[in-house]
C-alpha positions in Angstrom: 0.2 0.1 -0.1 1.3 3.6 -0.6 0.1 6.8 0.1 0.5 10.0 -2.0 -0.4 13.1 -0.9 -0.5 16.2 -2.3 -1.5 20.0 -2.1 1.0 21.8 -0.1 2.2 24.8 -1.0 2.3 28.5 0.4 -0.3 30.2 1.8 -0.9 34.1 3.6 -3.0 34.0 6.4 -6.5 33.5 6.2 -6.1 31.6 2.8 -7.2 28.3 2.0 -5.7 24.7 0.8 -6.6 21.6 -0.6 -4.2 18.5 0.4 -5.4 15.0 -1.0 -4.3 11.8 -0.6 -4.5 8.7 -2.6 -4.2 5.2 -1.4 -2.9 2.9 -3.9 -1.8 -1.1 -3.9 -4.1 -3.6 -2.0 -6.0 -1.0 0.1 -9.5 -2.9 0.5 -11.1 -2.1 4.0 -9.6 1.4 4.5 -10.7 1.9 7.7 -9.8 5.0 8.4 -7.8 7.7 6.4 -6.6 10.6 8.6 -4.1 13.2 8.7 -1.6 14.5 11.0 0.8 17.0 11.2 4.7 18.2 12.8 6.6 21.2 13.3 10.7 20.9 14.2 11.2 19.8 17.9 7.3 18.7 18.5 5.8 15.2 18.2 3.4 14.6 15.5 -0.6 15.1 16.2 -3.6 14.3 14.8 -5.4 16.7 12.7 -8.4 15.0 11.2 -10.0 11.6 10.5 -12.6 10.4 8.9 -13.7 7.0 9.6 -15.3 4.3 6.6 -18.6 4.8 8.1 -18.3 8.7 7.3 -17.8 9.8 11.1 -15.0 12.4 11.7 -12.6 13.7 14.5 -10.8 17.0 14.3 -8.0 18.3 16.5 -9.4 21.0 18.4 -7.2 23.7 17.0 -8.2 23.1 13.8 -12.2 22.5 14.5 -14.4 24.8 12.3 -11.3 25.4 9.9 -11.0 22.4 8.4 -12.8 19.5 6.9 -12.4 15.9 5.8 -13.5 14.1 3.7 -13.8 10.7 2.1 -14.1 9.0 -1.6 -14.0 5.7 -0.7 -14.6 4.2 -4.3 -11.2 6.1 -4.9 -9.8 5.3 -1.6 -9.1 9.0 -1.2 -9.0 11.2 1.5 -8.9 15.2 1.1 -8.3 17.8 3.8 -9.8 21.7 3.2 -7.9 24.0 5.2 -9.9 27.2 5.2 -8.5 30.3 7.6 -5.4 29.3 7.9 -3.2 30.7 10.8 0.9 30.8 11.1 0.2 28.0 13.7 -1.1 25.6 10.8 2.7 26.0 9.1 3.7 22.0 9.2 4.2 19.1 7.5 1.2 17.4 6.9 1.3 13.4 6.3 -1.3 11.4 5.2 -2.1 8.3 7.1 -4.5 4.9 6.4 -5.9 2.4 8.5 -5.8 -0.9 6.3 -7.2 -4.4 7.8 -5.5 -3.2 11.2 -2.3 -1.7 9.8 -1.2 1.9 10.0 0.5 3.5 6.5 2.0 6.7 6.5 2.4 8.6 3.3 5.4 11.2 2.8 4.7 14.1 4.0 3.8 17.9 2.3 4.7 20.9 3.7 2.3 23.8 4.4 3.3 27.1 5.0 1.4 29.8 6.5 2.9 33.6 6.0 1.8 36.6 7.9 
């Protein structure tokens, strides 16, 4: 299984970005897809997650600004990020739990400039 993330970049404060994560390979029963982020010197933290049944979870810091969605037919997850703040600057990682195994994609850098 491979996870391919895209959509990172540089954006001004208050702007928006949309991240995409596509799972390829033997990706049946993708139980959870989610996004994490990490900044230098800090632990990786959960940003948003979406289960196969449509339920979602968000970190308090992004609730109301970020929206995670999934296209189960394409094994793809999206993270719509609005009202971006400088503290959202981080490397964002896509993850997926498939048949009980967690997979990670390479990170994509999001930089919010003030």
